[in-house]
Each structure stands twice: as structure tokens, then as C-alpha cells.
C-alpha positions as CSV (number, residue, x, y, z in Angstrom):
1,X,71.5,1.1,88.1
2,X,67.6,2.3,87.0
3,X,64.6,0.7,87.5
4,X,60.9,0.3,86.3
5,X,58.3,-0.6,88.0
6,X,54.5,-0.8,87.4
7,X,51.5,-1.9,90.1
8,X,48.8,-3.6,88.5
9,X,46.2,-6.1,89.5
10,X,47.9,-9.3,88.2
11,X,50.7,-11.0,86.2
12,X,50.1,-14.0,84.1
13,X,53.3,-15.7,82.8
14,X,52.9,-16.8,79.1
15,X,54.5,-20.2,77.5
16,X,56.4,-17.9,75.6
17,X,58.2,-16.8,79.1
18,X,56.4,-13.5,78.4
19,X,54.6,-11.8,81.3
20,X,51.0,-10.0,79.9
21,X,50.0,-7.3,83.4
22,X,46.6,-7.2,84.1
23,X,44.7,-4.0,85.2
24,X,48.1,-1.9,85.0
25,X,47.4,1.6,87.3
26,X,48.0,4.2,85.8
27,X,47.7,7.0,88.8
28,X,46.5,5.3,91.9
29,X,44.0,3.8,93.6
30,X,40.2,5.2,94.6
31,X,38.8,3.4,97.6
32,X,35.7,3.9,98.9
33,X,36.3,3.5,102.8
34,X,39.5,2.8,104.6
35,X,41.2,0.3,105.7
36,X,40.9,-1.6,102.8
37,X,42.5,-4.7,101.9
38,X,44.5,-3.9,98.3
39,X,46.0,-7.3,96.3
40,X,48.8,-5.9,93.6
41,X,51.1,-6.9,91.6
42,X,54.7,-5.5,91.2
43,X,56.2,-5.9,87.6
44,X,60.5,-4.4,87.8
45,X,62.8,-4.1,85.4
46,X,65.9,-3.9,86.3
47,X,69.2,-2.4,83.9
48,X,72.2,-2.6,85.3
49,X,72.7,-4.6,88.0
50,X,76.0,-7.0,87.7
51,X,75.9,-10.0,86.1
52,X,75.1,-13.5,88.8
53,X,72.8,-14.1,91.9
54,X,71.4,-11.5,93.9
55,X,69.3,-11.4,96.4
56,X,66.7,-9.1,96.3
57,X,64.2,-8.0,99.5
58,X,60.7,-6.2,97.7
59,X,58.0,-4.8,100.3
60,X,55.1,-2.1,99.7
61,X,55.0,0.6,102.4
62,X,51.2,-0.7,104.1
63,X,51.6,-3.5,106.0
64,X,49.5,-7.4,105.2
65,X,46.5,-7.7,106.2
66,X,47.6,-9.6,109.4
67,X,49.8,-6.7,110.0
68,X,53.3,-8.1,109.4
69,X,55.3,-6.6,106.4
70,X,54.1,-6.8,102.4
71,X,57.3,-8.2,101.0
72,X,58.8,-11.3,100.5
73,X,62.7,-11.9,99.7
74,X,64.1,-13.6,96.0
75,X,66.9,-14.5,94.4
76,X,67.0,-13.3,90.9
77,X,70.2,-14.2,88.7
78,X,71.1,-12.0,85.8
79,X,72.4,-13.3,82.6
80,X,73.9,-10.4,81.4
81,X,74.7,-7.8,83.5
82,X,74.5,-5.0,79.7
83,X,71.0,-5.8,79.3
84,X,67.8,-5.0,81.5
85,X,66.7,-8.1,83.6
86,X,62.4,-8.0,84.6
87,X,60.2,-10.2,87.5
88,X,57.0,-10.6,88.4
89,X,56.5,-9.8,92.3
90,X,53.0,-10.6,93.8
91,X,51.0,-10.7,94.6
92,X,50.8,-8.9,97.9
93,X,48.0,-8.3,100.0
94,X,47.9,-5.3,101.8
95,X,45.8,-3.2,104.7
96,X,45.9,0.5,103.3
97,X,44.2,2.6,106.4
98,X,45.1,6.0,104.8
99,X,45.0,7.9,101.8
100,X,48.4,8.4,101.3
101,X,51.1,6.8,98.8
102,X,52.1,3.0,98.6
103,X,55.2,3.0,98.1
104,X,57.6,0.2,96.7
105,X,60.4,-0.4,98.5
106,X,63.6,-2.3,97.2
107,X,66.8,-3.7,99.2
108,X,69.7,-5.4,96.6
109,X,72.3,-7.4,98.1
110,X,71.4,-6.3,101.7
111,X,72.6,-2.7,100.9
112,X,70.0,0.7,102.2
113,X,66.7,0.4,100.9
114,X,65.6,2.5,98.3
115,X,61.7,3.2,96.8
116,X,61.7,2.0,93.4
117,X,57.7,3.5,93.1
118,X,54.7,4.8,94.3
119,X,51.1,4.2,93.9
120,X,48.3,7.1,94.9
121,X,46.1,6.6,97.0
122,X,43.1,9.0,97.6
123,X,39.2,8.2,98.9
124,X,36.4,8.0,96.0
125,X,34.8,11.4,95.9
126,X,30.9,10.7,98.0
127,X,28.0,11.2,95.8
128,X,25.8,14.1,97.1
129,X,22.6,13.2,98.9
């Protein structure tokens, strides 16, 4: 199975059925201070999943602002297992408390969790006075 994951600010579903990704993160996030509340969306493309309905449990490694896990479960239907399928996930709000990567964790059909993407987090350089 192959996964592509893109972190971005927002994903819009167009009338044509296409997804528009807004604010794509190329390398990571620079926080002014910690903790910071971040809003992220993730675009996930899966290739190699068998035809039919699947349960997808998607989460990010930092908790939501209230301390609960940041993620959710969806049911995802694969029409043709020979073609990639995509899904927009989010928005997800997370409380980023330190400079370490945000990991995207995926569980399909109650199998073992796998990390399918990471977004770097660093403290922005402070101006010299």
C-alpha cells in the first residue's frame, strides 16, 4: 500500500468534485511561542487498498486544545482497488507545546497504527534587540 499526505491550512471541495488545497506546508511550521493552537487539514491519497468500505482512524500526534485526541474516524469506500483514492481530512485543531514534528497516524480497519507523514515544528527566530 502507498500513501501520500499533504499538510495544509484548508481543503475546499469544488463543485466538480476536485479538492483545492490552500496554504500547503512545504517544510514545517515556525511558531512564535509555545504552546500554540494550530489548525491543520490533511489531504490523503491511498493506493493499493482493496475495493469496498474501510474504516479509517486518522489522528495527529499532538492533542486537541482541550487535551482530547486530535482526530476522527471515517468510513471510506474504495471503488477500484487498482486506482488511487483521495480524502480530505480536517480541519484538526492541535495544541503544539514543543518543537517536535507533528506526526500523522493512520489505522485502517483496526490494523496496527502507521505514521504516514510528519510536519516539522520549530521556534521562529526571535529578532535581536
